[in-house]
N, C-alpha and C positions, 0 to 999 in steps of 0.2 A: 217679839212683840207681843205683849199681852193686852186683850181687849176684854172688857167685861160688858156684858150686855144683860138688861132686864126683859123678860118675856113673859107674857101672860100665861098662866097655868095652861089653858087649852093650847097655845103656839108651842108652849115646851112640850106637851104630850105627844103633839104632833111630828114636832122635829126629832122626837126621839124614837117614833114610829118609822121615819123615813131613814134616819141613820142606821136602824137595826136593818129595815130591808135593803139597805146598800150594804150592809156587812160592814159598818163602820162603827166608830163610837160618835157621838155627839160633836166631840170637839174637832173631830177629823172631818165630819160631814161639813161642819159651818166653814172649816179651812178650805174644803172644796168648793162650796158656793160661792165663798169671797173670791176666790182665786179664778172662778168661772165668771164672775161679774167684772173682775179687775181686766181679764185676757179680752172680754166682748168688745168686738168694734163698736165705735160710737155709732148712734144712730144718725141720719142725714139732719135731724134738726139739732142735736146736738154737735155736731161738726160743724153746721153754717150758724150757729148762735154769735161766736165771735165775730164774724164777717158780719151778721146782722147789726150787731150794736156798730161795729165800725162804720158801717154805710149810713146808718141813722144818725151817729155822731157828725158824720161828715157834711150833711145838709144835702146829698147827690139825692136826686128825685127818683122816683120809680122807673121813668121811660127813661132818662138818661142811664141808670144802672142797667138796666135791661139793654141799652144799645151797648154799653160797656162789655157785658157778659157775651153778648151775641157775638162782638168782634172779637174777644178772646177766644171762643170758641171755634170762629172762623180760622182765625191765626193759628191755632193750634192744629186745625184739621188740616190746612195747608202745608204746615210743616211737616206733619205725619205723612202726606202725601209725597212731597219734595223727597223726604227722607227715604220712602218707599222706591223712589226712582232712581237711587244712589246718591243723591244730592244731601248737602249737608244741611240740617235744620238751622236757620236764622241765628 
């Protein structure tokens, strides 16, 4: 896939400097930057955004949501502890 972008002259100059310092041409340097961004793990905010939207849409209040999360955490903790004792998780 080919993507064309427009850069400000100062940004283009800095990009050229960074590419040269890394021993690559600008196209390869930009490919590496894009790949690094694509492969980066989501931040907690990015990962939580779909859940936050779903909770907001559901109308569940903060206290009820907190209670649900705490119960899920407790259930998961109990399942891990039971599994550690040779029992199967539910």
